[in-house]
VEXDREN-2710 file (C-alpha; in Angstrom, 1 decimal):
% VEXDREN-2710
k/r/px/py/pz
1/MET/0.0/0.0/0.0
2/ASN/1.5/3.4/-1.0
3/LYS/1.5/6.6/1.1
4/ASN/-1.6/8.1/-0.5
5/THR/-3.6/4.9/0.1
6/THR/-2.5/4.8/3.8
7/LEU/-3.6/8.5/4.2
8/ILE/-7.1/7.8/2.7
9/THR/-7.5/4.8/5.0
10/ALA/-6.7/6.9/8.1
11/ILE/-9.0/9.7/7.1
12/THR/-11.8/7.2/6.5
13/ALA/-11.3/5.6/9.9
14/LEU/-11.5/9.0/11.5
15/VAL/-14.7/9.9/9.7
16/VAL/-16.2/6.5/10.7
17/ALA/-15.2/7.1/14.3
18/PHE/-16.7/10.6/14.2
19/LEU/-20.0/9.4/12.8
20/VAL/-20.2/6.6/15.3
21/LEU/-19.8/9.0/18.1
22/THR/-22.3/11.4/16.6
23/THR/-24.9/8.7/16.1
24/ALA/-24.5/7.6/19.7
25/CYS/-25.5/11.1/20.8
26/ILE/-28.7/11.3/18.7
27/PRO/-31.9/11.2/21.0
28/ALA/-33.6/7.8/21.2
29/GLY/-36.0/7.3/18.4
30/ASN/-34.8/10.3/16.3
31/GLY/-34.5/9.2/12.7
32/ASP/-33.9/12.7/11.2
33/LEU/-30.4/12.5/9.4
34/SER/-30.9/15.5/7.1
35/ASN/-28.2/17.6/8.8
36/LEU/-25.4/15.0/8.4
37/THR/-22.5/15.9/6.1
38/GLU/-21.8/14.3/2.7
39/GLY/-19.5/12.0/4.5
40/LYS/-22.3/10.6/6.5
41/GLU/-24.2/10.0/3.2
42/THR/-21.3/7.7/2.3
43/TYR/-22.1/5.5/5.3
44/LYS/-25.8/6.1/5.2
45/SER/-26.6/2.4/5.1
46/LEU/-24.6/1.7/8.2
47/ILE/-26.1/4.6/10.1
48/LEU/-29.7/3.8/9.1
49/ASP/-29.2/0.2/10.1
50/THR/-27.9/1.4/13.5
51/ALA/-30.7/4.0/13.9
52/GLU/-33.4/1.6/12.9
53/THR/-32.1/-1.0/15.3
54/HIS/-31.9/1.6/18.1
55/GLN/-35.4/3.0/17.2
56/HIS/-36.8/-0.5/17.1
57/SER/-35.3/-1.0/20.6
58/GLU/-36.8/2.2/21.8
59/GLU/-40.3/1.4/20.3
60/GLN/-40.1/-2.0/21.8
61/GLU/-39.3/-0.4/25.2
62/GLU/-42.2/2.0/24.8
63/VAL/-44.6/-0.8/23.9
64/GLU/-43.4/-2.9/26.9
65/THR/-43.7/0.2/29.1
66/TYR/-47.3/0.8/27.9
67/VAL/-48.2/-2.8/28.3
68/SER/-46.7/-2.8/31.8
69/LYS/-48.7/0.3/32.7
70/GLU/-51.9/-1.3/31.3
71/GLU/-51.2/-4.4/33.3
72/THR/-50.5/-2.4/36.4
73/HIS/-53.8/-0.4/35.7
74/GLN/-55.7/-3.6/35.2
75/GLU/-54.2/-5.1/38.4
76/ALA/-55.2/-2.0/40.3
77/SER/-58.7/-2.3/38.9
78/ASP/-58.9/-5.9/39.9
79/HIS/-58.1/-4.8/43.5
80/GLY/-60.8/-2.1/43.6
81/HIS/-58.5/0.8/43.6
82/SER/-59.5/2.2/40.2
83/HIS/-62.8/3.5/38.6
84/ASN/-64.3/4.2/42.0
85/GLU/-65.9/7.3/40.6
86/TYR/-67.9/5.2/38.1
87/VAL/-68.5/2.1/40.1
88/VAL/-69.0/3.1/43.7
89/VAL/-71.1/6.3/43.1
90/PRO/-73.7/4.5/41.0
91/GLU/-73.8/1.8/43.6
92/ILE/-74.5/4.4/46.3
93/GLY/-77.2/5.9/44.1
94/GLN/-78.7/2.5/43.5
95/THR/-78.3/1.6/47.2
96/GLN/-80.1/4.8/48.1
97/LEU/-82.8/4.0/45.5
98/ILE/-83.2/0.5/46.8
99/VAL/-83.3/1.8/50.4
100/GLU/-85.9/4.4/49.5
101/GLU/-87.9/1.8/47.6
102/THR/-87.6/-0.6/50.4
103/SER/-88.5/2.0/53.0
104/SER/-91.4/3.2/50.9
105/ASN/-92.6/-0.4/50.5
106/GLU/-92.2/-1.1/54.1
107/VAL/-94.2/2.0/55.1
108/GLU/-96.8/1.2/52.5
109/ALA/-97.0/-2.4/53.8
110/THR/-97.2/-1.1/57.4
111/GLU/-99.9/1.3/56.5
112/THR/-101.8/-1.4/54.6
113/GLN/-101.4/-3.7/57.6
114/SER/-102.6/-1.0/60.0
115/SER/-105.5/-0.2/57.7
116/ALA/-106.5/-3.8/57.5
117/ALA/-106.2/-4.2/61.3
118/ALA/-108.4/-1.1/61.8
119/GLU/-111.0/-2.4/59.3
120/ALA/-110.9/-5.8/61.0
121/GLU/-111.4/-4.2/64.4
122/ILE/-114.3/-2.0/63.1
123/LYS/-115.9/-5.1/61.5
124/ARG/-115.5/-7.0/64.8
125/LEU/-117.1/-4.3/66.8
126/GLN/-119.9/-3.9/64.3
127/GLN/-120.5/-7.6/64.4
128/GLN/-120.4/-7.6/68.2
129/LEU/-123.0/-4.8/68.2
130/GLU/-125.2/-6.8/65.9
131/ASP/-124.9/-9.8/68.1
132/VAL/-125.8/-7.8/71.3
133/LEU/-128.7/-6.0/69.6
134/SER/-130.1/-9.3/68.3
135/ASP/-129.8/-11.1/71.7
136/THR/-133.3/-10.7/73.1
137/SER/-132.3/-12.8/76.1
138/ILE/-130.4/-9.9/77.7
139/GLU/-132.5/-8.1/80.3
140/TYR/-131.5/-4.5/80.8
141/SER/-132.5/-2.8/84.0
142/TRP/-133.2/0.9/84.2
143/GLY/-131.3/3.0/86.7
144/THR/-128.9/0.5/88.2
145/TYR/-125.4/-0.7/87.2
146/ASP/-125.4/-3.7/84.9
147/PRO/-122.3/-5.0/82.9
148/ASP/-124.6/-5.8/79.9
149/THR/-125.6/-2.1/79.9
150/ALA/-121.9/-1.1/80.1
151/LEU/-121.1/-3.3/77.0
152/LEU/-124.1/-1.9/75.1
153/GLN/-123.0/1.7/75.9
154/GLU/-119.4/1.0/74.7
155/LEU/-120.7/-0.5/71.4
156/LEU/-123.1/2.4/70.9
157/GLY/-120.3/4.9/71.5
158/THR/-121.9/6.7/74.5
159/THR/-120.7/7.4/78.0
160/VAL/-119.9/4.0/79.7
161/ASP/-121.2/4.0/83.3
162/GLY/-123.2/0.8/83.1
163/VAL/-126.4/2.5/84.1
164/TYR/-129.3/2.4/81.6
165/GLY/-130.9/5.8/81.3
166/ASN/-132.5/8.1/78.7
167/MET/-129.5/8.6/76.5
168/THR/-128.7/4.9/76.3
169/SER/-132.4/4.2/75.6
170/ARG/-132.5/6.7/72.7
171/LEU/-129.4/5.3/71.1
172/HIS/-130.5/1.7/71.8
173/MET/-133.9/2.3/70.2
174/ALA/-132.4/4.0/67.2
175/ALA/-129.9/1.2/66.6
176/LEU/-132.7/-1.4/66.8
177/ALA/-135.0/0.6/64.5
178/GLU/-132.3/1.0/62.0
179/ARG/-131.9/-2.8/61.8
180/GLY/-135.5/-3.6/62.1
181/LEU/-134.9/-5.6/65.3
182/ASN/-137.2/-6.4/68.1
183/THR/-137.4/-3.9/71.0
184/ASP/-138.9/-6.3/73.7
185/ASN/-135.8/-6.1/75.9
186/VAL/-135.7/-2.3/76.0
187/PRO/-136.5/-1.3/79.6
188/VAL/-139.3/1.1/80.3
189/SER/-138.2/4.5/81.5
190/PRO/-139.4/5.6/84.9
191/VAL/-142.7/7.4/84.9
192/VAL/-142.3/11.0/86.1
193/VAL/-145.4/11.7/88.0
194/GLU/-146.4/15.2/87.2
195/VAL/-150.0/16.3/88.2
196/PRO/-151.4/19.6/89.3
197/ALA/-151.0/20.3/92.9
198/VAL/-153.9/18.7/94.8
199/GLU/-155.8/20.9/97.1
200/GLU/-155.2/19.7/100.6
201/LYS/-158.3/18.4/102.3
202/PRO/-158.7/17.3/105.9
203/VAL/-158.2/13.6/106.1
204/THR/-159.5/11.6/109.0
205/PRO/-156.5/9.9/110.6
206/THR/-156.7/6.1/110.1
207/ALA/-153.3/5.1/111.1
208/PRO/-152.7/2.9/114.1
209/ALA/-152.2/4.7/117.4
210/SER/-148.6/3.2/117.5
211/CYS/-147.4/5.6/114.8
212/SER/-147.5/9.4/114.2
213/GLY/-146.5/11.7/111.4
214/ILE/-144.1/10.3/108.8
215/THR/-143.7/7.1/110.8
216/CYS/-147.2/6.2/109.6
217/PHE/-146.3/6.7/105.9
218/ASP/-146.4/3.4/103.9
219/GLY/-142.8/2.5/103.2
220/TYR/-141.3/4.6/106.0
221/GLU/-137.9/3.1/107.1
222/GLY/-136.5/5.7/109.4
223/GLN/-133.1/4.1/110.1
224/TYR/-131.3/7.1/108.4
225/GLN/-134.0/9.8/109.0
226/ALA/-131.5/12.1/110.8
227/GLN/-128.9/11.8/108.0
228/VAL/-131.5/12.5/105.3
229/GLU/-132.8/15.6/107.1
230/ALA/-129.2/16.8/107.6
231/ALA/-128.5/16.4/103.9
232/ALA/-131.6/18.4/103.1
233/ALA/-130.5/21.2/105.5
234/ALA/-127.1/21.3/103.7
235/LEU/-128.6/22.0/100.3
236/PRO/-127.6/25.1/98.3
237/ALA/-129.7/28.2/99.2
238/GLU/-131.3/28.3/95.7
239/LEU/-132.7/24.8/96.1
240/ARG/-133.9/25.3/99.7
241/THR/-136.2/28.0/98.4
242/ALA/-138.4/25.2/97.1
243/PHE/-138.6/23.4/100.4
244/GLY/-141.5/25.4/101.9
245/GLY/-144.0/22.7/103.1
246/VAL/-141.8/19.8/101.8
247/THR/-141.4/16.8/104.1
248/VAL/-138.2/14.8/103.9
249/VAL/-138.7/11.0/104.5
250/ASN/-136.2/8.2/104.9
251/GLY/-138.2/5.4/103.3
252/CYS/-139.0/3.2/100.3
253/HIS/-141.7/5.1/98.3
254/PRO/-144.7/2.7/97.8
255/TYR/-145.6/3.7/94.3
256/ALA/-142.0/3.6/93.0
257/LYS/-141.4/0.2/94.6
258/VAL/-144.4/-1.3/92.8
259/THR/-143.4/0.4/89.5
260/PHE/-139.8/-0.7/89.5
261/GLY/-139.9/-3.8/91.7
262/ARG/-137.4/-2.4/94.2
263/CYS/-136.7/0.5/96.5
264/VAL/-135.3/3.2/94.3
265/TYR/-132.7/5.7/95.6
266/GLY/-134.9/8.7/95.8
267/VAL/-138.4/10.1/94.9
268/TRP/-140.0/13.5/94.6
269/ASP/-143.7/13.1/95.2
270/SER/-145.8/16.3/94.8
271/ALA/-149.2/14.5/94.9
272/GLY/-149.0/11.6/97.4
273/TRP/-149.0/8.5/95.2
274/ASP/-149.8/5.2/96.9
275/ALA/-149.0/1.6/95.9
276/ASN/-152.3/1.3/94.0
277/GLY/-151.5/4.2/91.7
278/ASN/-153.9/6.6/93.4
279/HIS/-152.8/10.1/94.5
280/GLY/-153.9/12.1/97.6
281/ALA/-152.1/10.1/100.3
282/ASP/-150.7/11.7/103.4
283/TRP/-147.2/11.9/101.9
284/SER/-148.0/14.5/99.2
285/TYR/-145.2/17.1/98.8
286/THR/-142.5/14.8/100.1
287/LEU/-138.9/14.0/99.2
288/TRP/-137.9/10.4/99.8
289/VAL/-134.5/8.8/100.2
290/SER/-134.4/5.1/100.9
291/ASN/-132.0/3.1/103.1
292/ARG/-130.6/1.7/99.8
293/GLY/-129.9/5.2/98.6
294/VAL/-128.2/6.3/101.8
295/GLU/-126.1/3.0/101.8
296/SER/-125.0/3.6/98.3
297/GLY/-122.8/6.4/99.6
298/ARG/-124.4/8.9/97.2
299/LEU/-126.8/10.7/99.7
300/THR/-125.6/14.2/98.8
301/ASP/-126.0/13.6/95.1
302/ILE/-129.4/11.9/95.5
303/MET/-130.7/14.8/97.7
304/VAL/-129.6/17.5/95.2
305/HIS/-131.2/15.5/92.4
306/GLU/-134.6/15.2/94.1
307/ALA/-134.4/18.8/95.4
308/GLY/-133.9/19.7/91.8
309/HIS/-137.3/18.2/91.0
310/ALA/-138.8/20.1/93.9
311/TYR/-137.3/23.3/92.6
312/SER/-138.5/22.5/89.1
313/TYR/-142.0/22.0/90.4
314/ALA/-142.3/24.7/93.0
315/ILE/-140.2/27.5/91.5
316/ALA/-139.1/27.0/87.9
317/ARG/-142.5/26.2/86.5
318/ARG/-143.8/29.5/87.8
319/CYS/-140.8/31.6/86.9
320/LEU/-140.7/33.2/83.4
321/ASN/-137.5/33.5/81.3
322/PRO/-137.6/37.1/80.0
323/GLU/-135.5/36.1/76.9
324/THR/-138.0/33.6/75.7
325/GLY/-141.3/34.2/77.4
326/ASN/-141.4/30.6/78.5
327/THR/-141.1/29.3/82.1
328/PHE/-137.5/28.3/83.0
329/ARG/-138.8/24.8/83.5
330/ILE/-139.9/24.6/79.9
331/ASP/-136.6/26.1/78.6
332/ALA/-134.5/23.9/80.8
333/ARG/-136.3/20.7/79.9
334/GLU/-135.8/21.6/76.3
335/ILE/-132.0/22.2/76.7
336/PHE/-131.4/19.2/78.9
337/GLY/-133.8/16.8/77.1
338/GLY/-136.3/16.2/79.8
339/GLU/-137.1/16.5/83.5
340/GLU/-134.7/13.8/84.8
341/PRO/-131.7/15.1/82.8
342/PHE/-132.6/18.6/84.1
343/ALA/-132.4/17.3/87.7
344/ASP/-129.1/15.5/86.9
345/GLY/-127.8/18.8/85.4
346/ILE/-128.6/20.6/88.7
347/THR/-126.7/17.9/90.5
348/ALA/-123.7/18.3/88.2
349/TYR/-123.9/22.1/88.6
350/TYR/-123.6/22.0/92.4
351/ASN/-121.6/18.8/93.0
352/GLY/-119.5/18.5/89.8
353/ALA/-119.6/16.3/86.8
354/GLY/-118.3/13.4/88.9
355/ALA/-121.5/13.4/90.9
356/TYR/-123.9/10.5/90.4
357/GLN/-125.9/11.3/87.3
358/ASN/-128.3/8.4/86.6
359/TYR/-129.8/9.8/83.4
360/ARG/-127.0/11.9/81.9
361/GLY/-124.3/9.5/82.9
362/THR/-121.9/10.1/85.8
363/GLY/-118.9/12.1/84.6
364/THR/-120.9/14.1/81.9
365/ALA/-119.9/17.7/82.1
366/LEU/-122.3/20.6/81.6
367/SER/-122.4/22.4/78.2
368/THR/-122.2/26.1/77.9
369/ALA/-125.9/26.3/77.1
370/GLU/-126.8/24.1/80.1
371/ILE/-124.7/26.3/82.5
372/ASP/-126.2/29.4/81.1
373/ILE/-129.8/28.4/81.6
374/LEU/-129.1/27.2/85.1
375/GLU/-127.3/30.4/86.1
376/ARG/-130.0/32.6/84.6
377/MET/-132.7/30.6/86.2
378/PHE/-131.2/30.7/89.7
379/SER/-130.4/34.4/89.4
380/THR/-133.9/35.3/88.0
381/CYS/-136.1/33.0/90.1
END
């Protein structure tokens, strides 16, 4: 090899070395060789092979990195650490929806069950009322406590005191009439004896010599005469105005006993009715309280009730109500629904709603209209 040949070989080796160093400094994946010198063009094939090989390596690395990230991403998803925003939130929403639907259904089911239970209870009570109304074997008694009466009052929806009176009778009759049922076991209300005052006539004494005064009255008991007179003396001043000429008797009134088959608690007798239903006996204008009445523990209430009748007869029937032109007796009977409820109302007025009220029902409070008529009556008369 001559000198020139050796020089060319050296130069070529230097160029190749330079290109190799330059190629090694090109960024990974950069295939742009447009700035290389003409010397580089001479070895273009070698450089492109090197660059393609390097680029292939870089692309392979990028593919592997992407796959690795996807695998890592998938692995994270498999462990529940990815897509929470799209998976959990809809589940919360669905859970809420399910809960709301379940809650709504449960409420609806509860309401349905409650409604069904209420309807069943109503039907049961209605059927029980039908059975009671249809049972003609039940014997109701007027004016005394009876568990059959208490049950009937409960089913009719009125005050439950177990004492058959006017209100219970009206509701009972209405229920029977509505169903076309027999009324044979409806007790007869007490007969309020109201007759004009009988002119007193001298009567020839016929009683045995062993008695005198009230002790000769048919039905006189006398065991509690002092207590009965004391109760009369303790009456409110308005009621005592009716006691001019009234005799208080501790005894079992003869006409009432025949009528009701027992000694009733108390009786107001303005005409002197005997056991035969005739008036004019010695005991006209009398107020009676029996031993049974005293022993009931209701002496004060019984006395006020019977004194209320005395007031109605002696005072209210002669006293005009200036607002209506009627007597206070007429107006009060209209408001209270009769003479007996009127006397019960007077009892409640003085002794409170808890006082014994046979006809209105113990515990029945006075209405505004009832209080008003009583107050105007007592202040006017």
